VEXVOLO-346690 format. One record per atom (N, C-alpha, C): residue in one letter; x, y, z. Coordinates in nm, 4 decimals. Example, Ala and Ser with C-alpha at 12.3 -4.5 7.8 and 13.67 -1.06 7.14 Angstrom:
BEGIN
+----+----------+----------+----------+
! aa !        u !        v !        w !
+----+----------+----------+----------+
!  A !   1.3190 !  -0.5690 !   0.7800 !
!  A !   1.2300 !  -0.4500 !   0.7800 !
!  A !   1.3200 !  -0.3300 !   0.7800 !
!  S !   1.2850 !  -0.2250 !   0.7080 !
!  S !   1.3670 !  -0.1060 !   0.7140 !
!  S !   1.2900 !   0.0030 !   0.7870 !
+----+----------+----------+----------+
//
This chain:
BEGIN
+----+----------+----------+----------+
! aa !        u !        v !        w !
+----+----------+----------+----------+
!  X !  -3.5745 !   9.9035 !   6.6646 !
!  X !  -3.5713 !  10.0262 !   6.7415 !
!  X !  -3.4420 !  10.0504 !   6.8208 !
!  X !  -3.3604 !  10.1658 !   6.7860 !
!  X !  -3.2420 !  10.1955 !   6.8399 !
!  X !  -3.2611 !  10.2963 !   6.9646 !
!  X !  -3.1883 !  10.2909 !   7.0679 !
!  X !  -3.2029 !  10.3816 !   7.1683 !
!  X !  -3.0691 !  10.4568 !   7.1765 !
!  X !  -3.0709 !  10.6030 !   7.1478 !
!  X !  -2.9539 !  10.6658 !   7.1417 !
!  X !  -2.9242 !  10.7197 !   7.3077 !
!  X !  -2.8357 !  10.6774 !   7.3694 !
!  X !  -2.8087 !  10.7175 !   7.5036 !
!  X !  -2.7655 !  10.8592 !   7.5192 !
!  X !  -2.6956 !  10.9356 !   7.4359 !
!  X !  -2.6675 !  11.0640 !   7.4494 !
!  X !  -2.7731 !  11.1538 !   7.4405 !
!  X !  -2.8614 !  11.1348 !   7.3369 !
!  X !  -2.9872 !  11.2295 !   7.3284 !
!  X !  -3.1228 !  11.1566 !   7.3944 !
!  X !  -3.1108 !  11.0459 !   7.4216 !
!  X !  -3.2348 !  10.9756 !   7.4742 !
!  X !  -3.3544 !  10.9793 !   7.3830 !
!  X !  -3.3263 !  10.9393 !   7.2565 !
!  X !  -3.4400 !  10.9349 !   7.1782 !
!  X !  -3.4447 !  10.8064 !   7.0864 !
!  X !  -3.5625 !  10.7595 !   7.0631 !
!  X !  -3.5592 !  10.6247 !   6.9883 !
!  X !  -3.5505 !  10.6735 !   6.8205 !
!  X !  -3.4931 !  10.5748 !   6.7690 !
!  X !  -3.4962 !  10.5875 !   6.6047 !
!  X !  -3.5747 !  10.4785 !   6.5595 !
!  X !  -3.6920 !  10.5049 !   6.5131 !
!  X !  -3.7989 !  10.4028 !   6.4583 !
!  X !  -3.8037 !  10.4417 !   6.3135 !
!  X !  -3.7828 !  10.3265 !   6.2270 !
!  X !  -3.8261 !  10.3621 !   6.0916 !
!  X !  -3.9237 !  10.2292 !   6.0569 !
!  X !  -4.0022 !  10.2872 !   5.9655 !
!  X !  -4.1153 !  10.1896 !   5.9297 !
!  X !  -4.0777 !  10.0496 !   5.9060 !
!  X !  -4.0084 !  10.0355 !   5.7829 !
!  X !  -3.9666 !   9.9228 !   5.7405 !
!  X !  -3.8179 !   9.9106 !   5.7236 !
!  X !  -3.7573 !  10.0238 !   5.7700 !
!  X !  -3.6039 !  10.0329 !   5.7247 !
!  X !  -3.5365 !  10.0238 !   5.8668 !
!  X !  -3.3974 !   9.9925 !   5.8790 !
!  X !  -3.3248 !   9.9889 !   5.9856 !
!  X !  -3.2365 !  10.1215 !   6.0114 !
!  X !  -3.2623 !  10.1790 !   6.1394 !
!  X !  -3.1832 !  10.2974 !   6.1618 !
!  X !  -3.0532 !  10.2727 !   6.1948 !
!  X !  -2.9478 !  10.3404 !   6.1731 !
!  X !  -2.8258 !  10.3160 !   6.2010 !
!  X !  -2.7637 !  10.4585 !   6.2921 !
!  X !  -2.6656 !  10.4317 !   6.3578 !
!  X !  -2.5984 !  10.5413 !   6.4517 !
!  X !  -2.4715 !  10.6035 !   6.3702 !
!  X !  -2.4827 !  10.7152 !   6.3531 !
!  X !  -2.3656 !  10.7878 !   6.3134 !
!  X !  -2.2409 !  10.7949 !   6.3900 !
!  X !  -2.1362 !  10.8655 !   6.3624 !
!  X !  -1.9945 !  10.8524 !   6.4334 !
!  X !  -2.0179 !  10.9407 !   6.5687 !
!  X !  -2.1090 !  11.0557 !   6.5593 !
!  X !  -2.1129 !  11.1149 !   6.6857 !
!  X !  -2.1979 !  11.0498 !   6.7811 !
!  X !  -2.2622 !  10.9406 !   6.7448 !
!  X !  -2.3552 !  10.8670 !   6.8576 !
!  X !  -2.5082 !  10.9184 !   6.8451 !
!  X !  -2.5337 !  11.0005 !   6.7281 !
!  X !  -2.6880 !  11.0375 !   6.7220 !
!  X !  -2.7413 !  10.9496 !   6.6228 !
!  X !  -2.8791 !  10.9652 !   6.6146 !
!  X !  -2.9572 !  10.8880 !   6.5198 !
!  X !  -2.9288 !  10.9293 !   6.3964 !
!  X !  -2.9285 !  10.8446 !   6.2967 !
!  X !  -2.9210 !  10.8821 !   6.1588 !
!  X !  -3.0328 !  10.8031 !   6.0842 !
!  X !  -3.1324 !  10.8667 !   6.0072 !
!  X !  -3.2190 !  10.7836 !   5.9458 !
!  X !  -3.1654 !  10.7089 !   5.8203 !
!  X !  -3.2100 !  10.6050 !   5.8007 !
!  X !  -3.1570 !  10.5361 !   5.6906 !
!  X !  -3.2074 !  10.5820 !   5.5263 !
!  X !  -3.1292 !  10.6271 !   5.4714 !
!  X !  -3.1582 !  10.6823 !   5.3411 !
!  X !  -3.2390 !  10.5555 !   5.2501 !
!  X !  -3.3566 !  10.5950 !   5.1824 !
!  X !  -3.3921 !  10.4918 !   5.0827 !
!  X !  -3.3083 !  10.5089 !   4.9530 !
!  X !  -3.3136 !  10.4014 !   4.8975 !
!  X !  -3.2186 !  10.4127 !   4.7868 !
!  X !  -3.2944 !  10.5053 !   4.6601 !
!  X !  -3.2041 !  10.6006 !   4.6292 !
!  X !  -3.2566 !  10.6947 !   4.5371 !
!  X !  -3.1498 !  10.7066 !   4.4202 !
!  X !  -3.1629 !  10.6523 !   4.2953 !
!  X !  -3.0612 !  10.6752 !   4.2057 !
!  X !  -3.0222 !  10.8085 !   4.1666 !
!  X !  -2.8926 !  10.8634 !   4.1806 !
!  X !  -2.8633 !  11.0081 !   4.1607 !
!  X !  -2.8916 !  11.0333 !   4.0192 !
!  X !  -2.9173 !  10.9538 !   3.9110 !
!  X !  -2.9266 !  10.9764 !   3.7770 !
!  X !  -3.0592 !  11.0096 !   3.7551 !
!  X !  -3.1581 !  10.9791 !   3.8214 !
!  X !  -3.2973 !  11.0135 !   3.7993 !
!  X !  -3.3428 !  11.1548 !   3.8434 !
!  X !  -3.4138 !  11.2201 !   3.7806 !
!  X !  -3.4491 !  11.3571 !   3.8055 !
!  X !  -3.5670 !  11.3573 !   3.9041 !
!  X !  -3.6007 !  11.2556 !   3.9376 !
!  X !  -3.7142 !  11.2568 !   4.0320 !
!  X !  -3.6971 !  11.2802 !   4.1756 !
!  X !  -3.7986 !  11.3051 !   4.2343 !
!  X !  -3.7921 !  11.3328 !   4.3914 !
!  X !  -3.7767 !  11.2096 !   4.4504 !
!  X !  -3.6974 !  11.2062 !   4.5590 !
!  X !  -3.6816 !  11.0875 !   4.6637 !
!  X !  -3.7985 !  11.0846 !   4.7452 !
!  X !  -3.8204 !  10.9543 !   4.7948 !
!  X !  -3.9539 !  10.9491 !   4.8919 !
!  X !  -3.9072 !  11.0236 !   4.9995 !
!  X !  -3.9787 !  11.0632 !   5.0948 !
!  X !  -3.9443 !  11.1272 !   5.2232 !
!  X !  -3.8746 !  11.0543 !   5.3161 !
!  X !  -3.7879 !  11.1066 !   5.4067 !
!  X !  -3.7296 !  11.0415 !   5.4823 !
!  X !  -3.7847 !  11.0498 !   5.6287 !
!  X !  -3.7845 !  10.9475 !   5.6892 !
!  X !  -3.8645 !  10.9639 !   5.8286 !
!  X !  -3.7557 !  10.9908 !   5.9130 !
!  X !  -3.7587 !  11.1075 !   5.9881 !
!  X !  -3.6482 !  11.1389 !   6.0898 !
!  X !  -3.6943 !  11.0692 !   6.2480 !
!  X !  -3.5620 !  11.0660 !   6.3005 !
!  X !  -3.6097 !  10.9944 !   6.4455 !
!  X !  -3.6765 !  11.0996 !   6.5262 !
!  X !  -3.7624 !  11.0444 !   6.5917 !
!  X !  -3.8387 !  11.1306 !   6.6899 !
!  X !  -3.7384 !  11.1707 !   6.7968 !
!  X !  -3.7655 !  11.2989 !   6.8207 !
!  X !  -3.6882 !  11.3555 !   6.9397 !
!  X !  -3.7588 !  11.3715 !   7.0545 !
!  X !  -3.6895 !  11.3320 !   7.1614 !
!  X !  -3.7401 !  11.3468 !   7.3007 !
!  X !  -3.6826 !  11.4473 !   7.3823 !
!  X !  -3.7393 !  11.5305 !   7.4408 !
!  X !  -3.6942 !  11.6427 !   7.5125 !
!  X !  -3.7267 !  11.6095 !   7.6618 !
!  X !  -3.6130 !  11.6044 !   7.7424 !
!  X !  -3.6552 !  11.5789 !   7.8721 !
!  X !  -3.6373 !  11.7061 !   7.9539 !
!  X !  -3.7458 !  11.7517 !   8.0470 !
!  X !  -3.7343 !  11.8710 !   8.1106 !
!  X !  -3.7330 !  11.8347 !   8.2702 !
!  X !  -3.6329 !  11.8718 !   8.3120 !
!  X !  -3.6260 !  11.8664 !   8.4655 !
!  X !  -3.6751 !  11.9813 !   8.5422 !
!  X !  -3.7841 !  11.9815 !   8.6273 !
!  X !  -3.8315 !  12.0894 !   8.7070 !
!  X !  -3.8087 !  12.0693 !   8.8505 !
!  X !  -3.7798 !  12.1830 !   8.9105 !
!  X !  -3.7355 !  12.1860 !   9.0696 !
!  X !  -3.8460 !  12.2746 !   9.1060 !
!  X !  -3.9313 !  12.1993 !   9.2097 !
!  X !  -4.0288 !  12.2638 !   9.2810 !
!  X !  -3.9891 !  12.2840 !   9.4197 !
!  X !  -3.9876 !  12.4012 !   9.4767 !
!  X !  -3.9606 !  12.4434 !   9.5948 !
!  X !  -4.0779 !  12.4565 !   9.6994 !
!  X !  -4.0638 !  12.3897 !   9.8126 !
!  X !  -4.1648 !  12.4012 !   9.9168 !
!  X !  -4.1172 !  12.4799 !  10.0195 !
!  X !  -4.1863 !  12.5386 !  10.0957 !
!  X !  -4.1540 !  12.6467 !  10.2057 !
!  X !  -4.1961 !  12.5325 !  10.3209 !
!  X !  -4.1219 !  12.5055 !  10.4087 !
!  X !  -4.1643 !  12.4279 !  10.5236 !
!  X !  -4.1244 !  12.5054 !  10.6408 !
!  X !  -4.2313 !  12.5733 !  10.7241 !
!  X !  -4.2055 !  12.6456 !  10.8368 !
!  X !  -4.1592 !  12.5690 !  10.9578 !
!  X !  -4.0707 !  12.6070 !  11.0216 !
!  X !  -4.0297 !  12.5474 !  11.1514 !
!  X !  -4.0658 !  12.6315 !  11.2658 !
!  X !  -4.0979 !  12.5903 !  11.3683 !
!  X !  -4.1151 !  12.6732 !  11.4863 !
!  X !  -4.0153 !  12.6260 !  11.5769 !
!  X !  -3.9362 !  12.7376 !  11.6241 !
!  X !  -3.8022 !  12.6955 !  11.7112 !
!  X !  -3.8354 !  12.7830 !  11.8326 !
!  X !  -3.8775 !  12.7188 !  11.9368 !
!  X !  -3.9117 !  12.7709 !  12.0523 !
!  X !  -3.7945 !  12.7871 !  12.1396 !
!  X !  -3.7660 !  12.9158 !  12.1945 !
!  X !  -3.6539 !  12.9527 !  12.2677 !
!  X !  -3.7004 !  12.9984 !  12.4211 !
!  X !  -3.6250 !  12.9541 !  12.5094 !
!  X !  -3.6568 !  12.9801 !  12.6417 !
!  X !  -3.5241 !  13.0472 !  12.7120 !
!  X !  -3.5307 !  13.1634 !  12.7667 !
!  X !  -3.4358 !  13.2214 !  12.8388 !
!  X !  -3.4413 !  13.2284 !  12.9908 !
!  X !  -3.3265 !  13.1757 !  13.0524 !
!  X !  -3.3055 !  13.1668 !  13.1947 !
!  X !  -3.2176 !  13.2753 !  13.2225 !
!  X !  -3.2565 !  13.3587 !  13.3181 !
!  X !  -3.1650 !  13.4422 !  13.3753 !
!  X !  -3.1164 !  13.4058 !  13.5072 !
!  X !  -2.9751 !  13.4021 !  13.5345 !
!  X !  -2.9228 !  13.3461 !  13.6475 !
!  X !  -2.8595 !  13.4752 !  13.7091 !
!  X !  -2.9253 !  13.5312 !  13.8300 !
!  X !  -2.8415 !  13.6395 !  13.8960 !
!  X !  -2.7405 !  13.5716 !  13.9948 !
!  X !  -2.6378 !  13.6381 !  13.9930 !
!  X !  -2.5221 !  13.5978 !  14.0763 !
!  X !  -2.5034 !  13.7235 !  14.1816 !
!  X !  -2.5245 !  13.6829 !  14.2912 !
!  X !  -2.5220 !  13.7733 !  14.4131 !
!  X !  -2.3884 !  13.7573 !  14.4566 !
!  X !  -2.2849 !  13.8618 !  14.4506 !
!  X !  -2.1498 !  13.8426 !  14.5194 !
!  X !  -2.1371 !  13.9402 !  14.6348 !
!  X !  -2.1003 !  13.8780 !  14.7398 !
!  X !  -2.0837 !  13.9699 !  14.8674 !
!  X !  -1.9451 !  13.9897 !  14.8922 !
!  X !  -1.8735 !  14.1152 !  14.8552 !
!  X !  -1.7425 !  14.1433 !  14.8819 !
!  X !  -1.7405 !  14.1990 !  15.0324 !
!  X !  -1.6604 !  14.1092 !  15.1156 !
!  X !  -1.6225 !  14.1178 !  15.2585 !
!  X !  -1.5103 !  14.2146 !  15.2827 !
!  X !  -1.5354 !  14.3143 !  15.3473 !
!  X !  -1.4245 !  14.4052 !  15.3874 !
!  X !  -1.4160 !  14.4046 !  15.5428 !
!  X !  -1.2995 !  14.4021 !  15.5783 !
!  X !  -1.2756 !  14.4167 !  15.7293 !
!  X !  -1.2083 !  14.5440 !  15.7953 !
!  X !  -1.2696 !  14.6139 !  15.8867 !
!  X !  -1.2194 !  14.7122 !  15.9349 !
!  X !  -1.1788 !  14.6812 !  16.0957 !
!  X !  -1.0448 !  14.6886 !  16.1150 !
!  X !  -0.9851 !  14.6562 !  16.2565 !
!  X !  -1.0333 !  14.7550 !  16.3417 !
!  X !  -1.0955 !  14.7037 !  16.4534 !
!  X !  -1.1115 !  14.7698 !  16.5818 !
!  X !  -1.0227 !  14.7408 !  16.6884 !
!  X !  -0.9559 !  14.8227 !  16.7214 !
!  X !  -0.8289 !  14.8147 !  16.8161 !
!  X !  -0.8982 !  14.8320 !  16.9723 !
!  X !  -0.8414 !  14.7469 !  17.0572 !
!  X !  -0.8729 !  14.7611 !  17.1924 !
!  X !  -0.7439 !  14.7221 !  17.2865 !
!  X !  -0.7418 !  14.7529 !  17.3971 !
!  X !  -0.6243 !  14.7087 !  17.4552 !
!  X !  -0.6420 !  14.6783 !  17.6157 !
!  X !  -0.5720 !  14.6217 !  17.6748 !
!  X !  -0.6144 !  14.5922 !  17.8211 !
!  X !  -0.4491 !  14.6047 !  17.8757 !
!  X !  -0.4790 !  14.6357 !  18.0224 !
!  X !  -0.3586 !  14.6544 !  18.1044 !
!  X !  -0.3591 !  14.6020 !  18.2122 !
!  X !  -0.2643 !  14.5290 !  18.2511 !
!  X !  -0.2387 !  14.4433 !  18.3675 !
!  X !  -0.1359 !  14.4881 !  18.4682 !
!  X !  -0.1767 !  14.4968 !  18.5714 !
!  X !  -0.0775 !  14.5351 !  18.6901 !
!  X !  -0.0357 !  14.4187 !  18.7554 !
!  X !   0.0917 !  14.3654 !  18.7630 !
!  X !   0.1430 !  14.2763 !  18.8391 !
!  X !   0.2108 !  14.3495 !  18.9705 !
!  X !   0.1816 !  14.2860 !  19.0684 !
!  X !   0.2471 !  14.3408 !  19.2028 !
!  X !   0.3290 !  14.2346 !  19.2456 !
!  X !   0.4421 !  14.2468 !  19.2907 !
!  X !   0.5407 !  14.1685 !  19.3597 !
!  X !   0.5963 !  14.2306 !  19.4856 !
!  X !   0.5902 !  14.1518 !  19.5823 !
!  X !   0.6309 !  14.1841 !  19.7293 !
!  X !   0.7585 !  14.1176 !  19.7411 !
!  X !   0.8488 !  14.2059 !  19.7710 !
!  X !   0.9934 !  14.1349 !  19.8140 !
!  X !   1.0217 !  14.1771 !  19.9660 !
!  X !   1.0493 !  14.0706 !  20.0405 !
!  X !   1.0969 !  14.1118 !  20.1701 !
!  X !   1.2308 !  14.0661 !  20.2010 !
!  X !   1.3035 !  14.1578 !  20.2240 !
!  X !   1.4672 !  14.1076 !  20.2545 !
!  X !   1.5075 !  14.1353 !  20.4060 !
!  X !   1.5632 !  14.0557 !  20.4400 !
!  X !   1.6399 !  14.0460 !  20.5679 !
!  X !   1.5190 !  14.0791 !  20.6867 !
!  X !   1.4249 !  14.0087 !  20.6841 !
!  X !   1.3322 !  14.0410 !  20.7983 !
!  X !   1.3760 !  13.9521 !  20.9179 !
!  X !   1.3618 !  14.0198 !  21.0078 !
!  X !   1.4137 !  13.9573 !  21.1213 !
!  X !   1.3185 !  13.9383 !  21.2060 !
!  X !   1.2067 !  13.9905 !  21.1994 !
!  X !   1.0742 !  13.9653 !  21.2885 !
!  X !   1.0005 !  13.8613 !  21.2250 !
!  X !   0.9663 !  13.7983 !  21.3102 !
!  X !   0.8661 !  13.6720 !  21.2779 !
!  X !   0.9194 !  13.6044 !  21.1592 !
+----+----------+----------+----------+
//
């Protein structure tokens, strides 16, 4: 039994030996049949062919994605200043005495 790597099939002959051809495929051994005889040659047992079928089976896997939203409220206080003017007045009194002769 020979295994053909290219086609992945076994070559099995009942009592004969299978051989590999130049392309790497199985080739059955031909029984000897003299070309001069007008008779029919015995049947040739071909190599069994094996077919490899790859199947892709898709599965749906549901995922639950919980989302939580947090709202952040930013309170911005803009301070403005309005000046309020006031004033004050101070009176200073100064007494000057010149050339006093009394007391």
